[in-house]
C-alpha positions in Angstrom: 1.8 31.8 37.9 -1.6 33.5 36.8 -4.8 31.8 36.1 -8.0 33.3 34.4 -11.6 32.6 35.8 -15.1 34.4 35.4 -15.4 36.9 38.0 -18.2 36.7 40.6 -20.1 39.5 42.3 -17.7 39.1 45.5 -14.9 40.4 43.3 -16.4 43.8 42.6 -14.6 45.7 45.5 -11.2 44.0 44.7 -11.7 44.9 41.0 -12.5 48.5 41.7 -9.3 48.6 43.8 -7.3 47.1 40.9 -8.7 49.6 38.5 -7.8 52.4 40.7 -4.3 51.2 41.1 -3.8 50.6 37.5 -4.9 54.0 36.5 -3.3 56.0 39.3 0.0 54.2 39.4 0.4 52.0 36.2 -0.3 54.6 33.3 2.8 56.6 33.4 2.0 58.0 29.7 -0.5 60.2 31.4 0.4 63.2 33.8 -0.6 62.9 37.5 -3.4 65.4 37.0 -4.7 63.6 34.0 -4.7 60.2 35.9 -6.5 61.7 38.8 -9.1 63.3 36.5 -9.6 59.8 34.8 -10.0 58.0 38.2 -10.8 60.4 41.1 -11.7 57.7 43.5 -12.0 54.0 43.5 -15.1 52.5 41.7 -17.4 51.1 44.3 -21.2 51.0 45.2 -24.4 50.1 43.4 -23.4 51.8 40.1 -20.2 49.8 39.9 -22.0 46.5 40.7 -24.4 47.2 38.0 -21.7 47.9 35.5 -20.0 44.6 36.2 -23.4 42.7 36.4 -24.3 43.5 32.8 -21.1 42.4 31.3 -18.7 39.2 31.1 -16.0 39.8 33.4 -12.8 37.7 33.6 -10.3 38.1 36.5 -6.7 37.0 36.4 -5.4 35.7 39.8 -1.9 34.8 41.3 -1.0 32.3 43.9 -2.4 34.7 46.5 -5.8 34.7 44.6 -5.8 38.5 44.7 -6.6 39.9 41.3 -3.8 40.8 39.0 -6.1 42.0 36.0 -9.5 42.2 34.8 -11.2 42.3 31.3 -14.9 42.8 30.6 -17.0 42.4 27.5 -20.5 43.9 26.8 -23.0 42.1 24.6 -22.4 44.3 21.7 -18.7 43.3 21.5 -17.3 46.3 23.3 -14.4 45.6 25.5 -15.2 48.0 28.3 -12.5 47.5 31.1 -9.1 46.0 30.7 -6.7 46.7 33.6 -3.6 45.0 34.8 -2.0 45.5 38.3 1.0 47.8 38.1 3.3 45.2 39.5 2.1 42.7 37.1 2.5 44.7 33.8 4.7 42.8 31.3 4.1 39.5 32.8 1.7 38.0 30.5 -1.6 39.0 32.5 -3.1 40.9 29.6 -2.5 38.2 27.1 -4.0 35.6 29.4 -7.1 37.7 29.9 -7.3 38.4 26.3 -7.1 34.6 25.4 -10.0 33.8 27.8 -12.2 36.7 26.3 -11.4 35.4 22.6 -12.2 31.9 23.6 -15.6 32.9 24.6 -16.5 35.6 22.3 -18.9 34.9 19.3 -17.0 34.1 16.0 -19.2 36.7 14.3 -19.0 39.3 16.8 -17.1 42.4 16.0 -14.7 43.3 19.2 -13.8 46.9 19.6 -12.8 49.1 22.5 -11.3 52.5 23.4 -7.7 52.0 24.5 -5.5 54.3 26.6 -2.1 55.2 25.3 -0.8 52.5 27.7 -3.2 49.8 26.5 -3.0 50.4 22.9 0.4 48.2 22.1 -1.2 45.3 24.2 -4.3 45.4 22.0 -2.3 45.8 18.9 -0.5 42.6 19.8 -3.7 40.8 19.7 -4.7 41.9 16.3 -6.5 45.2 17.1 -6.1 48.0 14.7 -6.9 51.8 15.4 -9.9 53.1 13.9 -9.4 56.6 15.0 -7.6 58.6 17.8 -9.4 61.0 20.0 -9.1 63.0 23.2 -12.0 62.9 25.7 -12.5 65.1 28.6 -12.6 63.7 32.1 -13.0 66.3 35.1 -11.4 69.1 33.0 -8.5 67.0 31.6 -7.9 65.9 28.0 -7.2 62.2 27.7 -5.8 60.7 24.5 -7.2 57.3 23.5 -7.9 55.3 20.4 -11.0 53.5 19.1 -9.6 50.1 18.3 -11.2 47.1 16.6 -10.1 43.6 16.2 -9.1 43.1 12.5 
């Protein structure tokens, strides 16, 4: 069973760990080198706390209360982070997070994101369409992604 709540500042460390695990071990469509370049270390510290503090942050939890997923929304409608723990992929966590975000987003707000190869099908299942595809450089590696917008 998974439930979604708004995150609090005390979740920051666990969410950084979740994001690190999701990229390093749950993104098989990218090479190990690409995943290491994308996420060289676990997000932590002041910069990480500030990033979370200026966004709406939802966390999906299981019976253990440990985070199973996270999704964030900036004021401009950009979905900045959307990650699910590798062992929870395919179990409805992303959908639960997306429903919570959509329930709270403004009706007139354009929602958009840069989705990894792994995340694109999940966003598409919730009505997002590809605007364009691109390759971004991270620590010397090219990472394919798509700008997606809610249609």
